[in-house]
C-alpha positions as a Markdown table, in Angstrom:
| # | Residue | x | y | z |
|---|---|---|---|---|
| 1 | Unk | 0.0 | 0.0 | 0.0 |
| 2 | Unk | 1.2 | 3.5 | -0.8 |
| 3 | Unk | 2.2 | 5.4 | 2.3 |
| 4 | Unk | 1.2 | 8.8 | 1.0 |
| 5 | Unk | -1.2 | 8.8 | -2.0 |
| 6 | Unk | -1.0 | 11.6 | -4.5 |
| 7 | Unk | -4.0 | 13.9 | -4.2 |
| 8 | Unk | -3.9 | 15.8 | -7.4 |
| 9 | Unk | -5.6 | 18.3 | -9.7 |
| 10 | Unk | -6.1 | 16.7 | -13.1 |
| 11 | Unk | -5.3 | 18.5 | -16.3 |
| 12 | Unk | -5.8 | 17.3 | -19.9 |
| 13 | Unk | -3.9 | 18.5 | -22.9 |
| 14 | Unk | -4.3 | 17.8 | -26.6 |
| 15 | Unk | -1.8 | 17.2 | -29.3 |
| 16 | Unk | -4.0 | 18.4 | -32.2 |
| 17 | Unk | -2.8 | 17.3 | -35.6 |
| 18 | Unk | -4.1 | 19.1 | -38.7 |
| 19 | Unk | -4.7 | 17.4 | -42.1 |
| 20 | Unk | -1.1 | 18.2 | -43.2 |
| 21 | Unk | 0.5 | 16.8 | -40.1 |
| 22 | Unk | 1.2 | 20.1 | -38.3 |
| 23 | Unk | 0.6 | 20.4 | -34.5 |
| 24 | Unk | -1.1 | 23.3 | -32.8 |
| 25 | Unk | 0.9 | 25.2 | -30.1 |
| 26 | Unk | -0.6 | 28.0 | -28.1 |
| 27 | Unk | 1.2 | 31.1 | -26.7 |
| 28 | Unk | 0.2 | 31.8 | -23.1 |
| 29 | Unk | 2.5 | 34.8 | -22.4 |
| 30 | Unk | 5.7 | 36.2 | -23.9 |
| 31 | Unk | 7.8 | 33.2 | -23.0 |
| 32 | Unk | 5.4 | 30.3 | -22.6 |
| 33 | Unk | 4.0 | 28.1 | -25.3 |
| 34 | Unk | 1.8 | 25.1 | -24.5 |
| 35 | Unk | -0.6 | 22.5 | -25.8 |
| 36 | Unk | -4.3 | 23.4 | -25.7 |
| 37 | Unk | -6.3 | 22.0 | -22.8 |
| 38 | Unk | -6.9 | 22.5 | -19.1 |
| 39 | Unk | -8.5 | 21.3 | -15.9 |
| 40 | Unk | -11.4 | 19.0 | -15.7 |
| 41 | Unk | -14.6 | 19.9 | -13.9 |
| 42 | Unk | -15.4 | 18.0 | -10.8 |
| 43 | Unk | -18.1 | 15.9 | -12.4 |
| 44 | Unk | -17.0 | 16.0 | -16.0 |
| 45 | Unk | -16.2 | 13.0 | -18.2 |
| 46 | Unk | -12.6 | 13.2 | -19.4 |
| 47 | Unk | -13.3 | 13.3 | -23.1 |
| 48 | Unk | -16.2 | 15.8 | -22.6 |
| 49 | Unk | -14.0 | 18.0 | -20.5 |
| 50 | Unk | -11.1 | 18.0 | -23.0 |
| 51 | Unk | -13.5 | 18.8 | -25.9 |
| 52 | Unk | -14.9 | 21.7 | -23.9 |
| 53 | Unk | -11.4 | 23.0 | -23.1 |
| 54 | Unk | -10.3 | 22.8 | -26.8 |
| 55 | Unk | -13.5 | 24.5 | -28.0 |
| 56 | Unk | -13.1 | 27.3 | -25.4 |
| 57 | Unk | -9.4 | 27.9 | -26.2 |
| 58 | Unk | -9.4 | 27.3 | -30.0 |
| 59 | Unk | -12.9 | 27.1 | -31.4 |
| 60 | Unk | -11.8 | 23.8 | -33.1 |
| 61 | Unk | -13.8 | 20.6 | -33.3 |
| 62 | Unk | -11.5 | 17.6 | -32.8 |
| 63 | Unk | -11.5 | 13.8 | -32.8 |
| 64 | Unk | -9.9 | 12.6 | -29.6 |
| 65 | Unk | -7.9 | 9.4 | -29.8 |
| 66 | Unk | -6.3 | 7.5 | -26.9 |
| 67 | Unk | -4.1 | 9.1 | -24.3 |
| 68 | Unk | -0.6 | 9.2 | -25.4 |
| 69 | Unk | 1.2 | 10.3 | -22.3 |
| 70 | Unk | 0.5 | 10.7 | -18.5 |
| 71 | Unk | 2.6 | 12.3 | -15.7 |
| 72 | Unk | 2.3 | 13.0 | -12.0 |
| 73 | Unk | 4.3 | 15.5 | -10.0 |
| 74 | Unk | 4.1 | 18.1 | -7.3 |
| 75 | Unk | 4.4 | 21.8 | -8.3 |
| 76 | Unk | 6.5 | 24.4 | -6.6 |
| 77 | Unk | 3.9 | 24.9 | -3.9 |
| 78 | Unk | 3.8 | 21.1 | -3.2 |
| 79 | Unk | 0.4 | 20.6 | -4.8 |
| 80 | Unk | -0.2 | 17.3 | -6.6 |
| 81 | Unk | -0.7 | 17.5 | -10.3 |
| 82 | Unk | -1.7 | 14.7 | -12.8 |
| 83 | Unk | -1.7 | 15.3 | -16.5 |
| 84 | Unk | -3.1 | 13.3 | -19.4 |
| 85 | Unk | -2.1 | 14.2 | -23.0 |
| 86 | Unk | -4.3 | 12.9 | -25.8 |
| 87 | Unk | -3.6 | 12.6 | -29.5 |
| 88 | Unk | -6.3 | 14.5 | -31.4 |
| 89 | Unk | -7.1 | 15.3 | -35.0 |
| 90 | Unk | -8.9 | 18.1 | -36.7 |
| 91 | Unk | -9.9 | 19.0 | -40.2 |
| 92 | Unk | -9.9 | 22.7 | -39.3 |
| 93 | Unk | -7.0 | 25.1 | -39.0 |
| 94 | Unk | -8.7 | 28.4 | -38.3 |
| 95 | Unk | -8.2 | 29.0 | -34.6 |
| 96 | Unk | -10.3 | 31.5 | -32.5 |
| 97 | Unk | -8.2 | 32.5 | -29.5 |
| 98 | Unk | -9.7 | 32.8 | -26.0 |
| 99 | Unk | -8.4 | 35.3 | -23.4 |
| 100 | Unk | -6.1 | 32.5 | -22.1 |
| 101 | Unk | -3.8 | 32.8 | -25.1 |
| 102 | Unk | -2.3 | 35.6 | -27.2 |
| 103 | Unk | -1.1 | 33.6 | -30.3 |
| 104 | Unk | -0.9 | 30.2 | -31.9 |
| 105 | Unk | 1.1 | 28.4 | -34.5 |
| 106 | Unk | 0.7 | 25.3 | -36.6 |
| 107 | Unk | 4.2 | 23.7 | -36.7 |
| 108 | Unk | 5.8 | 20.4 | -37.4 |
| 109 | Unk | 5.9 | 18.0 | -34.4 |
| 110 | Unk | 9.7 | 18.4 | -34.2 |
| 111 | Unk | 9.5 | 22.2 | -34.2 |
| 112 | Unk | 6.7 | 22.1 | -31.6 |
| 113 | Unk | 8.9 | 19.9 | -29.4 |
| 114 | Unk | 12.3 | 21.6 | -29.9 |
| 115 | Unk | 11.4 | 25.3 | -30.5 |
| 116 | Unk | 8.1 | 26.1 | -28.9 |
| 117 | Unk | 7.2 | 23.9 | -26.0 |
| 118 | Unk | 9.2 | 24.2 | -22.7 |
| 119 | Unk | 7.1 | 21.8 | -20.6 |
| 120 | Unk | 8.9 | 18.4 | -20.5 |
| 121 | Unk | 5.5 | 16.6 | -20.3 |
| 122 | Unk | 4.4 | 18.1 | -23.6 |
| 123 | Unk | 7.8 | 17.4 | -25.2 |
| 124 | Unk | 7.7 | 13.7 | -24.0 |
| 125 | Unk | 4.1 | 13.4 | -25.3 |
| 126 | Unk | 5.2 | 14.5 | -28.8 |
| 127 | Unk | 8.1 | 12.0 | -28.6 |
| 128 | Unk | 5.6 | 9.3 | -27.9 |
| 129 | Unk | 3.4 | 10.5 | -30.8 |
| 130 | Unk | 6.3 | 10.4 | -33.2 |
| 131 | Unk | 7.4 | 7.0 | -32.0 |
| 132 | Unk | 3.8 | 5.6 | -32.5 |
| 133 | Unk | 3.6 | 7.1 | -36.0 |
| 134 | Unk | 6.9 | 5.6 | -36.9 |
| 135 | Unk | 5.8 | 2.2 | -35.6 |
| 136 | Unk | 2.6 | 2.5 | -37.6 |
| 137 | Unk | 4.5 | 3.4 | -40.8 |
| 138 | Unk | 6.9 | 0.4 | -40.2 |
| 139 | Unk | 3.9 | -1.9 | -39.8 |
| 140 | Unk | 2.2 | -0.6 | -42.9 |
| 141 | Unk | 5.4 | -1.2 | -44.9 |
| 142 | Unk | 5.6 | -4.8 | -43.6 |
| 143 | Unk | 2.0 | -5.6 | -44.5 |
C-alpha cells in the first residue's frame, strides 16, 4: 500500500494534428507556449472536458484518440498534479483564441517539441506520438 497517496488536480492536454500533419501550439505569455487543454470539472467525463477546453481555447472541433502520455508531480507549492495528454485530429486550421492565449502556430511535431514547448511533459508526449507514428509506418510497410 502506498504510504502517502498523491492527491492531485487533473489537467488534460491535446496534441492536435491538422490534415497536413502540423501540430497546434498556443502562446500563453511572452515566453510560454503550451498545448491546448486545461483542468477537468469535478463531475466532467474526461473526453467531454477535453473537448470543452479545446472548443473554449481554440474554437476547433476535434476527434480525440487514446491518451498518449501521462505524468504525475508536485508543483513548486507542493500541490499534486496529474496530466493526461491525448492525440487528437482536426480537419480545421482556423483558430479562434480565447483570453487565455495571445497567439498560436501550426508547426511540425519536431518544431513544436524543440522550439516552442518548454514543458517536459508536452515534449515527451510529442516524442511518444512520433514513435507511435513511426511504428505505424513500419507496420504498414511490412503488410
